[in-house]
DSSP file (Angstrom, degrees, kcal/mol; ACC not computed):
  #  RESIDUE AA STRUCTURE BP1 BP2  ACC     N-H-->O    O-->H-N    N-H-->O    O-->H-N    TCO  KAPPA ALPHA  PHI   PSI    X-CA   Y-CA   Z-CA
    1    1 A M              0   0    0      0, 0.0     2,-0.6     0, 0.0     0, 0.0   0.000 360.0 360.0 360.0 131.8    7.8  -20.6  -54.9
    2    2 A N        -     0   0    0      2,-0.0     2,-0.4     0, 0.0     0, 0.0  -0.895 360.0-169.0-104.5 121.5    7.0  -22.1  -58.2
    3    3 A L        -     0   0    0     -2,-0.6     2,-0.5     2,-0.0     0, 0.0  -0.925   5.2-162.7-111.8 134.9    3.3  -23.1  -58.9
    4    4 A T        -     0   0    0     -2,-0.4     2,-0.5     2,-0.0    -2,-0.0  -0.973   6.5-165.2-115.8 124.8    2.2  -25.1  -61.8
    5    5 A L        -     0   0    0     -2,-0.5     2,-0.5     2,-0.0    -2,-0.0  -0.919   3.3-158.1-110.8 132.6   -1.4  -25.1  -62.8
    6    6 A A        -     0   0    0     -2,-0.5     2,-0.2     0, 0.0    -2,-0.0  -0.928  18.5-127.7-109.8 130.0   -2.9  -27.6  -65.1
    7    7 A A        -     0   0    0     -2,-0.5     2,-0.4     1,-0.0    -2,-0.0  -0.544  22.8-138.4 -74.1 137.3   -6.1  -26.8  -66.9
    8    8 A Q        -     0   0    0     -2,-0.2     3,-0.1     1,-0.1     2,-0.0  -0.776  17.5-116.1 -97.5 143.3   -8.8  -29.4  -66.5
    9    9 A G        -     0   0    0     -2,-0.4     2,-0.4     1,-0.1    -1,-0.1  -0.337  41.5 -89.1 -70.5 157.5  -10.9  -30.5  -69.4
   10   10 A K        +     0   0    0      1,-0.1    -1,-0.1    -2,-0.0     0, 0.0  -0.547  40.6 178.1 -71.3 125.2  -14.6  -29.9  -69.3
   11   11 A N        +     0   0    0     -2,-0.4    -1,-0.1    -3,-0.1    -2,-0.0  -0.050  36.3 130.7-113.7  28.8  -16.5  -32.7  -67.6
   12   12 A L        -     0   0    0      1,-0.1     3,-0.1     3,-0.0    -2,-0.0  -0.629  61.5-117.4 -86.4 139.1  -19.9  -31.1  -67.9
   13   13 A P        -     0   0    0      0, 0.0    -1,-0.1     0, 0.0     3,-0.1  -0.477  36.4-108.3 -69.4 144.4  -22.8  -33.0  -69.3
   14   14 A P        -     0   0    0      0, 0.0     2,-0.4     0, 0.0    77,-0.1  -0.333  39.5 -94.2 -67.4 155.7  -24.2  -31.5  -72.5
   15   15 A T        -     0   0    0     75,-0.2     2,-0.1    -3,-0.1    76,-0.1  -0.586  42.4-133.9 -71.6 124.6  -27.5  -29.8  -72.4
   16   16 A S     >  -     0   0    0     -2,-0.4     4,-2.4     1,-0.1     5,-0.2  -0.432  14.4-121.9 -75.9 154.6  -30.2  -32.3  -73.3
   17   17 A S  H  > S+     0   0    0      1,-0.2     4,-2.5     2,-0.2     5,-0.2   0.840 114.5  58.2 -64.6 -30.5  -32.8  -31.3  -75.8
   18   18 A E  H  > S+     0   0    0      2,-0.2     4,-2.2     1,-0.2    -1,-0.2   0.934 107.7  44.7 -63.1 -46.8  -35.4  -32.1  -73.1
   19   19 A L  H  > S+     0   0    0      2,-0.2     4,-2.4     1,-0.2     5,-0.3   0.927 112.6  52.1 -63.7 -44.4  -33.8  -29.7  -70.6
   20   20 A Y  H  X S+     0   0    0     -4,-2.4     4,-2.6     1,-0.2    -2,-0.2   0.935 111.6  46.3 -56.1 -47.8  -33.5  -27.0  -73.3
   21   21 A K  H  X S+     0   0    0     -4,-2.5     4,-2.4     1,-0.2    -1,-0.2   0.866 110.1  54.1 -65.7 -36.1  -37.2  -27.4  -74.2
   22   22 A E  H  X S+     0   0    0     -4,-2.2     4,-2.5     2,-0.2    -1,-0.2   0.927 113.2  41.9 -63.7 -44.2  -38.3  -27.3  -70.5
   23   23 A I  H  X S+     0   0    0     -4,-2.4     4,-2.8     2,-0.2     5,-0.2   0.897 112.8  53.5 -70.9 -39.9  -36.5  -24.0  -69.9
   24   24 A E  H  X S+     0   0    0     -4,-2.6     4,-1.9    -5,-0.3    -2,-0.2   0.911 112.7  45.1 -59.4 -42.0  -37.7  -22.6  -73.2
   25   25 A L  H  X S+     0   0    0     -4,-2.4     4,-2.6     2,-0.2    -2,-0.2   0.919 112.0  50.7 -68.0 -44.3  -41.3  -23.5  -72.1
   26   26 A A  H  X S+     0   0    0     -4,-2.5     4,-2.6     1,-0.2    -2,-0.2   0.908 110.7  49.8 -60.3 -42.4  -40.8  -22.1  -68.6
   27   27 A D  H  X S+     0   0    0     -4,-2.8     4,-2.4     2,-0.2    -1,-0.2   0.912 110.7  50.7 -60.7 -43.0  -39.4  -18.8  -70.1
   28   28 A S  H  X S+     0   0    0     -4,-1.9     4,-1.9    -5,-0.2    -2,-0.2   0.918 111.3  46.7 -62.4 -44.8  -42.4  -18.7  -72.4
   29   29 A I  H  X S+     0   0    0     -4,-2.6     4,-2.0     2,-0.2    -2,-0.2   0.923 112.0  52.2 -63.0 -44.3  -44.9  -19.2  -69.6
   30   30 A L  H  X S+     0   0    0     -4,-2.6     4,-1.8     1,-0.2    -2,-0.2   0.928 115.6  38.7 -56.5 -49.0  -43.1  -16.6  -67.4
   31   31 A F  H  X S+     0   0    0     -4,-2.4     4,-2.4     2,-0.2    50,-0.3   0.667 108.4  60.2 -87.7 -14.9  -43.2  -13.9  -70.1
   32   32 A Q  H  X S+     0   0    0     -4,-1.9     4,-1.7    -5,-0.2    -1,-0.2   0.909 109.6  46.3 -66.4 -42.1  -46.7  -14.7  -71.4
   33   33 A A  H  X>S+     0   0    0     -4,-2.0     5,-3.0    -5,-0.2     4,-0.6   0.915 112.7  49.9 -63.2 -42.5  -47.8  -13.9  -67.8
   34   34 A F  H ><5S+     0   0    0     -4,-1.8     3,-1.2     1,-0.2    -2,-0.2   0.945 111.5  47.6 -60.0 -49.0  -45.6  -10.7  -67.9
   35   35 A N  H 3<5S+     0   0    0     -4,-2.4    -1,-0.2     1,-0.3    -2,-0.2   0.783 113.9  47.2 -67.4 -26.6  -47.1   -9.6  -71.3
   36   36 A R  H 3<5S-     0   0    0     -4,-1.7    -1,-0.3    -5,-0.1    -2,-0.2   0.506 111.0-123.9 -87.3  -5.9  -50.6  -10.3  -70.0
   37   37 A Q  T <<5 +     0   0    0     -3,-1.2     2,-1.1    -4,-0.6    -3,-0.2   0.884  54.0 159.8  60.7  41.3  -49.8   -8.4  -66.8
   38   38 A D     >< +     0   0    0     -5,-3.0     4,-2.6     1,-0.2    -1,-0.2  -0.756  15.5 178.9 -95.6  87.2  -50.8  -11.5  -64.8
   39   39 A M  H  > S+     0   0    0     -2,-1.1     4,-2.9     1,-0.2     5,-0.3   0.838  74.6  58.4 -63.2 -34.7  -49.0  -10.9  -61.5
   40   40 A I  H  > S+     0   0    0      2,-0.2     4,-1.6     1,-0.2    -1,-0.2   0.960 114.0  35.8 -61.7 -52.3  -50.3  -14.1  -59.8
   41   41 A T  H  > S+     0   0    0      2,-0.2     4,-0.5     1,-0.2    -2,-0.2   0.919 119.2  51.6 -66.6 -43.9  -48.8  -16.4  -62.5
   42   42 A F  H >< S+     0   0    0     -4,-2.6     3,-1.5     1,-0.2    -2,-0.2   0.952 111.5  44.7 -58.7 -53.4  -45.7  -14.2  -62.9
   43   43 A K  H >< S+     0   0    0     -4,-2.9     3,-1.6     1,-0.3    -1,-0.2   0.828 104.9  63.3 -63.8 -33.1  -44.8  -14.0  -59.2
   44   44 A A  H 3< S+     0   0    0     -4,-1.6    -1,-0.3    -5,-0.3    -2,-0.2   0.638  90.1  69.7 -67.0 -13.3  -45.4  -17.8  -58.8
   45   45 A M  T << S+     0   0    0     -3,-1.5    89,-2.9    -4,-0.5     2,-0.3   0.418  92.1  72.9 -84.4   2.1  -42.5  -18.4  -61.2
   46   46 A F  E <  S-a  134   0A   0     -3,-1.6    89,-0.2    87,-0.3     2,-0.1  -0.895  81.9-119.2-118.9 147.4  -39.9  -17.2  -58.7
   47   47 A T  E >   -     0   0A   0     87,-2.7     3,-1.3    -2,-0.3    -2,-0.1  -0.427  26.1-119.7 -75.8 157.8  -38.6  -18.7  -55.4
   48   48 A E  E 3  S+     0   0A   0      1,-0.3    -1,-0.1    -2,-0.1    14,-0.1   0.660 114.2  56.9 -75.0 -14.1  -39.2  -16.8  -52.2
   49   49 A D  E 3  S+     0   0A   0      2,-0.1    -1,-0.3    13,-0.0    86,-0.1   0.064  82.5 157.0 -99.6  24.4  -35.4  -16.5  -51.6
   50   50 A L  E <   -     0   0A   0     -3,-1.3     2,-0.5    84,-0.1    12,-0.2  -0.154  28.5-160.8 -51.1 135.6  -35.0  -14.8  -55.0
   51   51 A E  E     -a  136   0A   0     84,-1.9    86,-2.3    10,-0.1     2,-0.5  -0.996   6.7-169.5-118.5 127.0  -31.9  -12.7  -55.6
   52   52 A W  E     -aB 137  60A   0      8,-0.8     8,-3.2    -2,-0.5     2,-0.5  -0.964   1.6-171.8-122.6 115.5  -32.2  -10.2  -58.4
   53   53 A F  E     -aB 138  59A   0     84,-3.3    86,-2.9    -2,-0.5     2,-0.4  -0.901   2.7-176.6-108.2 131.7  -29.1   -8.3  -59.6
   54   54 A Q  E  >  -aB 139  58A   0      4,-2.3     4,-2.9    -2,-0.5     3,-0.4  -0.995  29.6-132.8-130.1 135.3  -29.3   -5.5  -62.1
   55   55 A D  T  4 S+     0   0    0     84,-2.3    85,-0.1    -2,-0.4    -1,-0.1   0.849 107.5  39.6 -55.2 -37.6  -26.2   -3.7  -63.4
   56   56 A N  T  4 S+     0   0    0     83,-0.2    -1,-0.2     1,-0.1    84,-0.1   0.770 128.7  28.2 -82.4 -26.6  -27.8   -0.2  -62.8
   57   57 A D  T  4 S-     0   0    0     -3,-0.4    -2,-0.2     1,-0.3    -1,-0.1   0.469  90.6-143.7-119.2  -4.6  -29.5   -0.9  -59.5
   58   58 A G  E  <  -B   54   0A   0     -4,-2.9    -4,-2.3     2,-0.1     2,-0.5  -0.451  66.4  -1.7  75.3-148.5  -27.4   -3.6  -57.7
   59   59 A L  E    S-B   53   0A   0     -6,-0.2    -6,-0.2    -2,-0.1    -8,-0.0  -0.687  72.2-155.0 -81.7 123.2  -29.1   -6.3  -55.6
   60   60 A I  E     -B   52   0A   0     -8,-3.2    -8,-0.8    -2,-0.5    -2,-0.1  -0.871  17.4-119.7-104.2 126.2  -32.9   -5.6  -55.6
   61   61 A P     >  -     0   0    0      0, 0.0     4,-2.3     0, 0.0     3,-0.1  -0.276  22.7-115.4 -63.9 150.1  -34.9   -6.9  -52.6
   62   62 A Y  H  > S+     0   0    0    -12,-0.2     4,-1.8     1,-0.2     5,-0.2   0.897 115.0  50.3 -49.8 -51.0  -37.7   -9.4  -53.2
   63   63 A K  H  > S+     0   0    0      1,-0.2     4,-1.8     2,-0.2    -1,-0.2   0.907 111.1  48.9 -59.9 -43.0  -40.4   -7.0  -52.0
   64   64 A T  H  > S+     0   0    0      1,-0.2     4,-2.8     2,-0.2    -1,-0.2   0.880 105.3  58.9 -64.9 -39.3  -39.1   -4.1  -54.2
   65   65 A I  H  X S+     0   0    0     -4,-2.3     4,-2.2     1,-0.2    -1,-0.2   0.942 111.8  38.9 -54.9 -50.3  -39.0   -6.4  -57.3
   66   66 A F  H  X S+     0   0    0     -4,-1.8     4,-2.1     2,-0.2    -1,-0.2   0.758 112.6  55.5 -81.2 -22.9  -42.7   -7.2  -57.2
   67   67 A E  H  X S+     0   0    0     -4,-1.8     4,-2.3    -5,-0.2    -1,-0.2   0.920 110.4  48.2 -64.5 -44.1  -43.7   -3.7  -56.2
   68   68 A N  H  X S+     0   0    0     -4,-2.8     4,-2.4     2,-0.2    -2,-0.2   0.915 112.9  46.3 -62.6 -44.1  -41.8   -2.5  -59.3
   69   69 A F  H  X S+     0   0    0     -4,-2.2     4,-2.8     2,-0.2    -1,-0.2   0.902 109.9  54.9 -66.1 -38.8  -43.5   -5.1  -61.5
   70   70 A G  H  X S+     0   0    0     -4,-2.1     4,-1.1     1,-0.2    -2,-0.2   0.913 110.8  45.3 -58.3 -43.1  -46.9   -4.2  -59.9
   71   71 A N  H  X S+     0   0    0     -4,-2.3     4,-0.9     2,-0.2     3,-0.2   0.887 112.1  51.9 -66.7 -39.6  -46.4   -0.6  -60.9
   72   72 A T  H >< S+     0   0    0     -4,-2.4     3,-0.7     1,-0.2     7,-0.3   0.909 107.2  52.7 -62.5 -42.0  -45.2   -1.5  -64.4
   73   73 A F  H 3< S+     0   0    0     -4,-2.8    -1,-0.2     1,-0.2    -2,-0.2   0.779 108.0  51.5 -67.3 -25.7  -48.3   -3.7  -64.9
   74   74 A K  H 3< S+     0   0    0     -4,-1.1    -1,-0.2    -3,-0.2    -2,-0.2   0.685  88.8 104.2 -81.3 -19.0  -50.5   -0.7  -64.0
   75   75 A N  S X< S-     0   0    0     -4,-0.9     3,-0.9    -3,-0.7     4,-0.2  -0.345  70.6-139.4 -67.4 141.6  -48.7    1.6  -66.4
   76   76 A E  T 3  S+     0   0    0      1,-0.2    -1,-0.1     2,-0.1    33,-0.1   0.494  87.7  87.5 -80.4  -3.3  -50.6    2.4  -69.7
   77   77 A N  T 3  S-     0   0    0     -5,-0.1    32,-1.6    31,-0.1    -1,-0.2   0.638  87.8-139.1 -72.0 -13.0  -47.4    2.0  -71.8
   78   78 A K    <   -     0   0    0     -3,-0.9     2,-0.1    -6,-0.2    -2,-0.1   0.958  17.4-153.5  53.1  63.3  -48.1   -1.7  -72.1
   79   79 A L        -     0   0    0     -7,-0.3     2,-0.3    -4,-0.2    29,-0.2  -0.442  17.3-176.6 -63.8 134.0  -44.5   -3.0  -71.7
   80   80 A S  E     -C  107   0A   0     27,-2.3    27,-2.4    -2,-0.1     2,-0.4  -0.954  13.4-145.6-135.2 156.7  -44.0   -6.3  -73.5
   81   81 A R  E     -C  106   0A   0     -2,-0.3     2,-0.4   -50,-0.3    25,-0.2  -0.955  11.6-177.2-127.0 140.9  -41.1   -8.7  -73.7
   82   82 A V  E     -C  105   0A   0     23,-2.2    23,-3.1    -2,-0.4     2,-0.3  -1.000  29.4-122.3-134.0 134.1  -39.8  -11.0  -76.5
   83   83 A L  E     -C  104   0A   0     -2,-0.4     2,-0.4    21,-0.2    21,-0.3  -0.595  36.9-111.4 -70.8 132.1  -36.9  -13.4  -76.3
   84   84 A V    >   -     0   0    0     19,-2.7     3,-2.1    -2,-0.3     4,-0.3  -0.538  39.1-109.9 -69.7 123.0  -34.3  -12.6  -79.0
   85   85 A K  T 3  S+     0   0    0     -2,-0.4    -1,-0.1     1,-0.3    -3,-0.0  -0.256  99.1  13.0 -56.4 131.8  -34.4  -15.4  -81.5
   86   86 A G  T 3  S+     0   0    0     -3,-0.0    -1,-0.3     1,-0.0    -2,-0.1   0.410 101.6  97.8  84.4  -1.5  -31.3  -17.5  -81.4
   87   87 A S    <   +     0   0    0     -3,-2.1     2,-0.3    16,-0.2    -2,-0.1   0.620  50.3 112.5 -94.0 -12.3  -30.0  -16.0  -78.1
   88   88 A L        +     0   0    0     -4,-0.3     2,-0.4    14,-0.1    14,-0.2  -0.442  38.3 176.6 -72.2 125.8  -31.2  -18.8  -75.7
   89   89 A E  E     -D  101   0A   0     12,-2.8    12,-2.3    -2,-0.3     2,-0.4  -0.974   7.0-169.0-121.6 142.0  -28.5  -20.9  -74.0
   90   90 A V  E     +D  100   0A   0     -2,-0.4    10,-0.2    10,-0.2   -75,-0.2  -0.999   5.4 179.7-133.1 132.6  -29.4  -23.5  -71.4
   91   91 A H  E     -D   99   0A   0      8,-2.3     8,-3.2    -2,-0.4     2,-0.1  -0.998  27.3-118.9-133.5 134.2  -26.8  -25.3  -69.2
   92   92 A P  E     -D   98   0A   0      0, 0.0     2,-0.5     0, 0.0     6,-0.3  -0.379  14.0-154.5 -71.8 149.2  -27.6  -27.9  -66.6
   93   93 A I  E >>  -D   97   0A   0      4,-2.6     3,-2.1    32,-0.1     4,-2.0  -0.975  31.7-114.8-120.5 113.7  -26.8  -27.4  -62.9
   94   94 A K  T 34 S-     0   0    0     -2,-0.5     4,-0.1     1,-0.3     0, 0.0  -0.166  90.3  -6.9 -52.6 130.6  -26.3  -30.8  -61.2
   95   95 A D  T 34 S+     0   0    0      1,-0.2    -1,-0.3     2,-0.1     0, 0.0   0.673 133.9  59.2  58.3  21.9  -28.9  -31.6  -58.6
   96   96 A Y  T <4 S-     0   0    0     -3,-2.1    31,-2.5     1,-0.2     2,-0.2   0.516  99.9 -98.7-138.4 -55.7  -30.4  -28.1  -58.8
   97   97 A G  E  <  -DE  93 126A   0     -4,-2.0    -4,-2.6    29,-0.2     2,-0.3  -0.749  50.3 -48.7 165.8-119.3  -31.7  -27.1  -62.2
   98   98 A A  E     -DE  92 125A   0     27,-2.2    27,-3.2    -6,-0.3     2,-0.5  -0.993  27.6-125.5-156.6 156.4  -30.4  -25.0  -65.0
   99   99 A I  E     -DE  91 124A   0     -8,-3.2    -8,-2.3    -2,-0.3     2,-0.5  -0.914  24.5-162.5-103.0 132.7  -28.8  -21.8  -66.1
  100  100 A Q  E     +DE  90 123A   0     23,-3.1    23,-3.0    -2,-0.5     2,-0.4  -0.979  10.0 179.4-117.0 129.3  -30.6  -19.8  -68.8
  101  101 A I  E     +DE  89 122A   0    -12,-2.3   -12,-2.8    -2,-0.5     2,-0.3  -0.977  22.1 112.6-126.7 140.8  -28.7  -17.1  -70.7
  102  102 A G  E     - E   0 121A   0     19,-2.0    19,-2.4    -2,-0.4     2,-0.4  -0.982  54.1 -94.4-177.0-171.6  -30.0  -14.9  -73.4
  103  103 A S  E     - E   0 120A   0    -19,-0.3   -19,-2.7    -2,-0.3     2,-0.3  -0.965  32.3-170.4-125.1 144.6  -31.1  -11.5  -74.7
  104  104 A H  E     -CE  83 119A   0     15,-2.6    15,-2.8    -2,-0.4     2,-0.5  -0.967  14.5-137.8-137.1 157.4  -34.6  -10.1  -74.6
  105  105 A Q  E     -CE  82 118A   0    -23,-3.1   -23,-2.2    -2,-0.3     2,-0.4  -0.938  11.8-159.9-117.1 130.5  -36.3   -7.1  -76.1
  106  106 A F  E     -CE  81 117A   0     11,-2.8    11,-2.4    -2,-0.5     2,-0.4  -0.911  10.9-171.2-110.1 138.3  -38.7   -4.9  -74.3
  107  107 A R  E     +CE  80 116A   0    -27,-2.4   -27,-2.3    -2,-0.4     2,-0.3  -0.966  13.8 151.2-129.3 143.5  -41.2   -2.7  -76.1
  108  108 A H  E     - E   0 115A   0      7,-1.9     7,-3.7    -2,-0.4     2,-0.5  -0.969  40.2-110.5-160.4 163.2  -43.5    0.0  -75.0
  109  109 A F  E     + E   0 114A   0    -32,-1.6     2,-0.4    -2,-0.3     5,-0.2  -0.851  36.0 169.9-100.8 132.2  -45.1    3.2  -76.3
  110  110 A E  E >   - E   0 113A   0      3,-2.9     3,-1.7    -2,-0.5    -2,-0.1  -0.989  67.2  -4.9-143.3 131.8  -44.1    6.5  -74.8
  111  111 A N  T 3  S-     0   0    0     -2,-0.4    -1,-0.1     1,-0.3     3,-0.1   0.866 130.4 -54.5  52.9  39.3  -44.9   10.0  -76.1
  112  112 A G  T 3  S+     0   0    0      1,-0.2     2,-0.3    -3,-0.0    -1,-0.3   0.507 120.5  90.8  79.1   4.0  -46.7    8.5  -79.1
  113  113 A K  E <  S-E  110   0A   0     -3,-1.7    -3,-2.9    -5,-0.0     2,-0.4  -0.963  78.6-106.1-134.5 154.1  -43.8    6.4  -80.3
  114  114 A E  E     -E  109   0A   0     -2,-0.3     2,-0.4    -5,-0.2    -5,-0.2  -0.593  28.9-158.4 -78.7 130.1  -42.6    2.9  -79.8
  115  115 A E  E     -E  108   0A   0     -7,-3.7    -7,-1.9    -2,-0.4     2,-0.4  -0.913   9.9-171.3-106.2 134.8  -39.5    2.5  -77.6
  116  116 A V  E     +E  107   0A   0     -2,-0.4     2,-0.4    -9,-0.2    -9,-0.2  -0.994   6.5 179.6-131.6 132.0  -37.4   -0.7  -77.9
  117  117 A G  E     -E  106   0A   0    -11,-2.4   -11,-2.8    -2,-0.4     2,-0.5  -0.997  13.2-155.3-131.8 138.2  -34.5   -1.9  -75.7
  118  118 A T  E     +E  105   0A   0     -2,-0.4     2,-0.3   -13,-0.2   -13,-0.2  -0.954  23.0 170.8-114.3 128.6  -32.5   -5.1  -76.0
  119  119 A F  E     -E  104   0A   0    -15,-2.8   -15,-2.6    -2,-0.5     2,-0.3  -0.877  27.4-120.9-135.1 162.1  -30.8   -6.4  -72.8
  120  120 A K  E     -EF 103 140A   0     20,-2.2    20,-2.4    -2,-0.3     2,-0.3  -0.728  29.5-179.9-103.9 155.1  -28.9   -9.5  -71.6
  121  121 A F  E     -EF 102 139A   0    -19,-2.4   -19,-2.0    -2,-0.3     2,-0.4  -0.988  21.3-159.4-150.5 158.5  -29.9  -11.7  -68.8
  122  122 A L  E     -EF 101 138A   0     16,-2.2    16,-2.8    -2,-0.3     2,-0.4  -0.986  17.6-174.0-135.8 128.7  -28.9  -14.8  -66.9
  123  123 A M  E     -EF 100 137A   0    -23,-3.0   -23,-3.1    -2,-0.4     2,-0.6  -0.979  17.4-146.2-127.0 140.1  -31.4  -16.7  -64.8
  124  124 A I  E     -EF  99 136A   0     12,-2.6    11,-2.8    -2,-0.4    12,-1.2  -0.924  19.5-160.0-102.5 119.2  -30.9  -19.7  -62.5
  125  125 A W  E     -EF  98 134A   0    -27,-3.2   -27,-2.2    -2,-0.6     2,-0.5  -0.841   2.4-155.7-101.9 135.5  -33.8  -22.0  -62.5
  126  126 A N  E     -EF  97 133A   0      7,-3.7     7,-2.2    -2,-0.4     2,-0.7  -0.933   4.4-152.2-109.5 131.4  -34.5  -24.5  -59.7
  127  127 A K  E     + F   0 132A   0    -31,-2.5     2,-0.4    -2,-0.5     5,-0.2  -0.915  24.4 165.6-106.5 115.8  -36.5  -27.7  -60.4
  128  128 A K  E >   - F   0 131A   0      3,-2.6     3,-2.1    -2,-0.7    -2,-0.0  -0.995  68.4 -10.5-133.8 127.9  -38.3  -28.9  -57.3
  129  129 A D  T 3  S-     0   0    0     -2,-0.4    -1,-0.1     1,-0.3     3,-0.1   0.849 129.6 -55.1  52.5  37.9  -41.1  -31.5  -57.3
  130  130 A G  T 3  S+     0   0    0      1,-0.2     2,-0.4    -3,-0.0    -1,-0.3   0.435 115.0 114.9  80.2  -0.2  -41.3  -31.2  -61.1
  131  131 A N  E <   - F   0 128A   0     -3,-2.1    -3,-2.6     2,-0.0     2,-0.5  -0.860  57.3-141.4-108.9 138.2  -41.8  -27.4  -61.0
  132  132 A W  E     + F   0 127A   0     -2,-0.4     2,-0.3    -5,-0.2    -5,-0.2  -0.824  26.4 167.8 -97.0 130.5  -39.4  -24.8  -62.4
  133  133 A K  E     - F   0 126A   0     -7,-2.2    -7,-3.7    -2,-0.5     2,-0.5  -0.988  35.1-116.1-138.9 150.4  -38.9  -21.6  -60.5
  134  134 A I  E     +aF  46 125A   0    -89,-2.9   -87,-2.7    -2,-0.3    -9,-0.2  -0.729  30.5 171.5 -87.9 129.1  -36.3  -18.8  -60.9
  135  135 A S  E     +     0   0A   0    -11,-2.8   -84,-1.9    -2,-0.5     2,-0.4   0.651  67.4  27.7-107.5 -23.5  -34.0  -18.3  -57.8
  136  136 A R  E     -aF  51 124A   0    -12,-1.2   -12,-2.6   -86,-0.2     2,-0.4  -1.000  59.8-172.6-142.9 140.7  -31.5  -15.9  -59.2
  137  137 A V  E     -aF  52 123A   0    -86,-2.3   -84,-3.3    -2,-0.4     2,-0.5  -0.999   5.5-172.4-132.2 134.5  -31.6  -13.2  -61.9
  138  138 A V  E     -aF  53 122A   0    -16,-2.8   -16,-2.2    -2,-0.4     2,-0.5  -0.978  10.6-174.8-123.6 116.2  -28.8  -11.2  -63.4
  139  139 A S  E     +aF  54 121A   0    -86,-2.9   -84,-2.3    -2,-0.5     2,-0.3  -0.951  20.0 148.9-114.6 124.6  -30.0   -8.4  -65.7
  140  140 A Y  E     + F   0 120A   0    -20,-2.4   -20,-2.2    -2,-0.5    -2,-0.0  -0.860  31.0  64.8-149.2 177.3  -27.3   -6.4  -67.5
  141  141 A D              0   0    0     -2,-0.3    -1,-0.1   -22,-0.2   -23,-0.1   0.869 360.0 360.0  69.4  40.1  -26.2   -4.5  -70.6
  142  142 A H              0   0    0     -3,-0.1    -1,-0.1   -23,-0.1   -23,-0.0   0.438 360.0 360.0 -83.2 360.0  -28.8   -1.7  -70.0
């Protein structure tokens, strides 16, 4: 049997500057809350059907995710996150929201010295009633 496949051209709408700025702002709000250890604001930025995939840990249940963040926020190491400048990509998802791709750097002090790690992520944002929330996270390159 002979199969011929034809590649289709991209028919995706380009990312508008408005969408880019909305996701950039949502990311900023999310991680300002993270850096302030504000669990109420942080947790409210995620949907209740959140799926979180991590290369080292697989699929992490919703309850476990926020237990882990709660423990992190209690830690005296003061973990903080910064988006790596120039790494942010935003792509629209028709009738749903947007894909955010980027790299971020986490810093904390351990044993008297600063530890820094840079990791990659992909987040699926859902826009409902004018509000942006994350429904899927893929965290990798640890």
